[in-house]
C-alpha positions in Angstrom: 42.4 12.3 -60.5 41.6 12.2 -64.2 42.3 8.7 -66.1 45.0 10.5 -68.1 46.6 11.7 -64.9 46.6 8.0 -63.2 48.2 6.8 -66.5 51.1 9.1 -66.3 51.5 8.5 -62.7 51.5 4.9 -63.4 53.9 5.3 -66.2 56.5 7.5 -63.5 56.0 4.6 -61.0 57.2 2.0 -63.6 60.3 4.1 -65.0 63.7 2.5 -63.8 65.5 5.8 -62.8 69.7 5.5 -62.6 69.6 7.5 -59.2 67.5 9.7 -57.0 65.9 12.7 -59.1 65.3 15.9 -57.3 62.6 18.2 -59.5 62.4 21.9 -58.7 58.8 23.3 -59.2 59.7 26.9 -59.4 56.1 28.3 -59.3 54.2 28.9 -55.8 51.0 28.0 -57.4 52.5 24.4 -58.6 53.8 23.8 -55.0 50.1 24.6 -53.8 48.4 22.1 -56.4 50.9 19.8 -55.7 50.5 19.8 -52.1 46.8 19.8 -52.0 46.5 16.8 -54.8 49.1 15.0 -52.8 51.4 14.3 -55.5 54.5 14.0 -53.4 52.9 11.1 -51.5 52.3 8.9 -54.4 55.2 9.3 -56.4 57.9 6.7 -56.3 60.9 7.1 -53.5 63.7 8.0 -55.8 61.6 11.2 -57.2 61.7 14.3 -54.9 59.8 17.5 -55.5 61.7 20.9 -54.4 59.6 24.3 -54.0 61.7 27.0 -55.3 61.7 30.8 -55.5 58.5 31.6 -57.1 56.5 33.3 -54.4 56.9 36.9 -55.1 55.8 38.0 -51.4 58.7 35.6 -50.1 61.3 37.6 -52.2 60.1 41.0 -52.0 63.1 43.0 -50.7 62.6 44.1 -46.8 63.6 47.5 -47.7 60.8 48.1 -50.2 58.3 46.7 -47.5 59.9 49.1 -45.3 59.5 52.0 -47.3 55.7 51.2 -47.6 55.4 51.0 -44.2 57.2 54.2 -43.8 55.1 56.4 -46.3 52.0 55.0 -44.7 52.9 56.5 -41.5 54.6 59.6 -42.3 52.9 60.8 -45.4 49.5 62.2 -46.1 48.6 59.5 -48.6 46.4 56.1 -48.9 48.7 53.2 -49.5 47.2 50.2 -51.6 48.9 46.6 -51.8 47.7 43.2 -52.7 46.4 41.4 -49.6 49.4 39.0 -48.7 51.8 41.9 -48.4 50.2 43.7 -45.6 51.0 40.8 -43.4 55.2 40.3 -44.3 57.4 41.4 -41.6 60.4 43.3 -41.6 63.3 43.7 -39.2 62.3 46.4 -36.6 61.7 46.6 -33.1 58.5 45.1 -31.7 57.6 48.9 -30.5 57.6 49.9 -34.1 55.1 48.6 -36.9 56.5 46.1 -38.5 54.3 45.3 -41.1 51.6 47.3 -43.5 48.8 45.5 -41.5 50.7 46.7 -38.2 50.9 50.3 -39.9 47.2 50.1 -40.3 46.7 49.5 -37.2 49.0 52.5 -35.9 46.8 55.2 -38.0 47.8 54.6 -41.7 45.5 54.7 -44.5 46.6 51.1 -45.7 44.1 49.3 -47.9 44.2 45.8 -49.4 43.3 45.4 -53.2 43.3 42.6 -55.6 43.7 44.2 -58.9 45.3 47.6 -60.2 41.9 48.5 -61.5 40.7 48.7 -57.9 43.7 51.4 -57.3 42.6 53.4 -60.2 39.0 53.5 -58.8 40.1 54.4 -55.4 42.6 57.4 -56.6 39.5 58.6 -58.7 37.4 58.5 -55.8 39.4 61.0 -53.6 41.3 63.2 -56.3 42.5 65.4 -53.6 44.6 62.9 -52.0 47.8 61.1 -53.2 47.2 57.3 -53.7 50.3 54.8 -53.7 49.9 51.6 -55.0 52.7 49.3 -53.7 52.9 46.9 -56.4 55.0 43.6 -55.9 54.8 40.5 -57.8 56.2 38.6 -60.9 55.5 38.8 -64.8 52.3 38.0 -64.3 51.1 40.6 -61.7 53.5 43.0 -63.4 51.7 42.8 -66.6 48.4 44.1 -65.7 50.2 46.9 -63.8 51.8 47.9 -67.1 48.6 47.9 -68.9 47.1 50.2 -66.2 50.0 52.8 -66.9 49.7 52.4 -70.5 45.6 53.2 -70.5 46.3 56.2 -68.2 45.9 56.7 -64.5 44.8 59.8 -62.6 47.3 62.5 -61.6 47.1 61.6 -58.1 47.7 57.9 -58.4 51.8 56.7 -57.9 53.3 53.2 -57.9 55.7 52.1 -55.6 57.1 49.2 -58.1 58.7 45.9 -56.9 58.1 43.5 -59.9 60.6 40.8 -60.7 61.2 38.5 -63.5 61.3 34.9 -62.6 63.7 33.2 -64.8 67.1 35.0 -63.4 66.8 33.6 -59.9 66.8 30.0 -61.8 69.8 31.0 -63.6 71.5 32.0 -60.5 71.1 28.9 -59.3 72.2 27.0 -62.3 75.2 29.5 -62.6 76.2 28.7 -59.1 77.3 24.8 -60.2 75.4 23.5 -57.2 71.7 24.1 -58.3 70.5 21.2 -56.1 68.1 19.9 -58.5 68.1 17.6 -61.5 65.3 18.7 -63.5 63.1 22.1 -63.5 59.0 22.5 -63.8 58.7 26.1 -65.3 55.9 28.1 -64.5 52.9 28.2 -66.6 51.1 31.7 -65.9 54.8 33.6 -66.2 55.4 31.2 -69.7 51.7 32.5 -70.5 53.0 36.0 -70.5 56.6 35.7 -71.6 56.6 32.7 -73.8 58.0 29.3 -73.0 61.2 29.8 -74.9 62.3 31.8 -71.8 63.0 28.6 -70.1 65.1 27.1 -73.0 68.2 28.1 -71.4 67.6 25.4 -68.3 68.6 22.4 -71.0 70.4 24.3 -73.9 73.0 25.9 -71.6 72.8 23.6 -68.3 71.8 20.3 -70.0 68.9 19.9 -67.2 65.7 18.8 -68.7 62.7 21.3 -68.3 58.8 21.3 -69.0 56.5 24.0 -68.5 53.4 22.9 -66.6 49.9 24.2 -65.7 48.2 23.8 -62.5 45.9 20.6 -62.7 47.4 17.5 -61.5 47.4 16.0 -65.3 49.6 19.0 -66.5 52.0 18.7 -63.7 52.3 14.9 -63.8 52.8 15.3 -67.6 55.9 17.6 -67.0 57.5 15.2 -64.3 57.0 12.3 -66.7 58.6 14.6 -69.7 61.9 15.5 -67.4 62.2 12.0 -66.2 61.7 10.6 -69.4 64.6 13.2 -70.7 66.9 12.1 -68.2 66.2 8.6 -68.9 67.0 9.2 -72.4 69.8 11.7 -72.0 68.4 14.1 -74.1 67.5 17.4 -72.2 65.3 19.6 -73.7 62.1 22.2 -72.8 58.5 20.7 -73.3 55.4 22.6 -73.1 52.9 20.5 -71.0 50.6 23.2 -70.9 49.9 24.0 -74.5 46.3 25.0 -74.0 47.4 28.3 -72.8 51.1 28.8 -73.4 52.5 29.5 -76.6 55.8 30.3 -78.2 56.4 34.1 -77.8 53.8 34.4 -75.1 51.4 37.4 -74.8 52.6 39.8 -77.4 50.0 42.6 -76.2 51.5 42.0 -72.4 55.0 42.0 -73.6 54.5 45.3 -75.6 53.1 46.8 -72.5 55.8 45.8 -70.0 58.4 47.2 -72.5 56.5 50.3 -72.9 56.0 51.2 -69.1 59.3 49.5 -67.6 62.5 49.2 -67.6 64.5 45.9 -66.9 67.4 46.6 -64.1 69.4 44.8 -61.5 67.3 44.2 -58.4 67.5 42.7 -54.7 65.7 39.6 -53.6 65.0 39.1 -50.4 67.2 36.3 -48.8 69.1 35.8 -52.0 70.6 39.6 -52.8 71.0 41.4 -56.1 70.2 39.1 -59.3 71.5 41.3 -62.6 68.3 42.2 -64.9 65.8 40.5 -62.8 63.5 43.6 -61.8 61.3 46.2 -63.3 61.3 49.8 -62.8 59.2 52.5 -64.3 60.5 54.1 -67.6 61.2 57.6 -67.7 58.1 58.1 -69.4 56.1 57.5 -66.4 58.2 59.2 -63.7 55.5 61.3 -63.0 53.8 58.1 -61.4 57.0 56.7 -60.0 56.4 57.1 -56.0 60.3 56.8 -55.7 60.6 59.9 -57.6 57.7 62.1 -56.5 57.9 61.0 -52.8 60.5 61.8 -49.9 62.7 58.5 -49.6 62.6 56.6 -46.3 65.4 54.2 -47.4 67.3 54.3 -44.0 70.7 52.5 -44.6 71.1 52.1 -40.7 67.7 50.2 -40.2 67.0 48.3 -43.5 68.4 44.5 -43.9 69.0 44.1 -47.6 69.0 40.5 -48.5 68.0 39.4 -44.9 65.5 37.2 -43.2 64.2 37.7 -39.7 66.9 36.4 -36.9 66.3 32.6 -36.9 64.4 32.5 -40.1 65.8 30.1 -42.8 62.8 31.3 -45.6 66.1 32.3 -48.0 67.1 28.6 -48.2 63.5 27.2 -48.5 62.9 30.3 -51.3 66.4 28.6 -53.1 65.1 24.8 -52.8 68.3 24.1 -50.2 65.8 22.7 -47.5 62.3 22.0 -47.2 59.9 24.1 -45.0 59.9 22.0 -42.0 63.4 21.9 -42.0 63.3 25.7 -40.8 64.0 25.6 -36.9 61.2 28.2 -36.5 58.6 26.2 -38.7 55.7 25.4 -36.6 57.1 26.8 -33.4 57.7 30.7 -33.6 56.6 30.5 -37.0 52.9 29.7 -37.6 50.1 31.5 -40.3 48.9 33.3 -37.7 52.0 34.8 -36.5 54.6 34.7 -39.3 58.0 35.2 -38.6 59.0 35.0 -42.3 57.7 35.6 -45.6 57.3 32.0 -46.8 54.6 31.7 -44.1 52.6 34.5 -45.0 51.6 34.1 -48.7 49.4 31.4 -50.1 52.2 30.8 -52.6 54.8 30.6 -49.9 56.2 27.2 -49.4 55.9 27.1 -45.5 52.2 28.5 -45.8 51.2 26.0 -48.0 53.2 23.0 -46.1 51.7 24.0 -42.8 47.9 24.3 -44.5 48.5 20.8 -46.3 48.9 19.3 -42.6 52.6 19.1 -42.5 53.3 19.5 -38.6 56.3 17.4 -38.4 59.1 19.7 -37.7 61.9 17.0 -37.2 63.5 18.0 -40.7 62.3 15.0 -42.5 60.8 17.0 -44.9 61.4 15.2 -48.3 58.6 12.8 -48.8 55.6 14.0 -46.5 52.2 12.0 -46.6 49.5 14.2 -48.0 46.2 13.1 -49.3 45.8 12.1 -53.1 43.0 13.5 -55.4 
């Protein structure tokens, strides 16, 4: 840890808190940094960090993954997706491909990519074949997709969009009246794109302290110190603890590209259900590149499991911050990274995968204060 990070930690340890405080860190990247640095293990006993709904792979609707699988298996096309999406399982019999990875093994032309520009390159390399980019992600991933579309793409490139906005899931938790947390660490990368003020509702509407954080220990500890101080003083607000990157208004170019190419719509979140105005869809101007418009539909109401996780999987509760990863009855037993049952064990932004990679092997439900290494 840096000298400032240690000073912040010492200050946090010296705070007199009126009660046990639960802080939700929304972002999967934050959870990875917290676990890697061992921050949970060095915080005082009265401070708990709760993973939140910030893993796009975890909340991507099953019906969208199912549709991508069926397109890869039944249509003469190349299906592209960000790497983690290839391993996300859906609820199908074992005799059928249950992930894009298995669809590839069954003969589908499925390829992992890292950036939207790879999709453009592949489409240009095979102009006589349709290429479908299954684009799942939050604002930080969806903005580059918007830029790709705005710059112009080959006629044979289609987008199967499964983009989501981050803040509506937190708003859903707060509006429920039982959010399960006392303070919030808002995602730095999302705030970089959309602006820090997008998270002001947490304090102004709900009276809960909030702080935007980056991904280094120093920024994360600054955000934790901020929300704990706000609780002490009884003055909830939103503080930007990532000022080197995050500014009011966010990235105006990225926001303009999102507005030009996409509409904000009601959207389904796996394990959670439909959340009002929480998703992106391609605007009418880009219908010629919308896979849902240009290709046959593989929505099958008899087989899709809208909002459900696999049987026995508690990923939904993990995503909503209601339980810790190792409190899921499948964690470390049937569900491990080499054989993920639920999406939270697939992505390196999924809390279950992060905790397992961090060495947490206990499955007795005692997940609040795991002992991890400190930097």
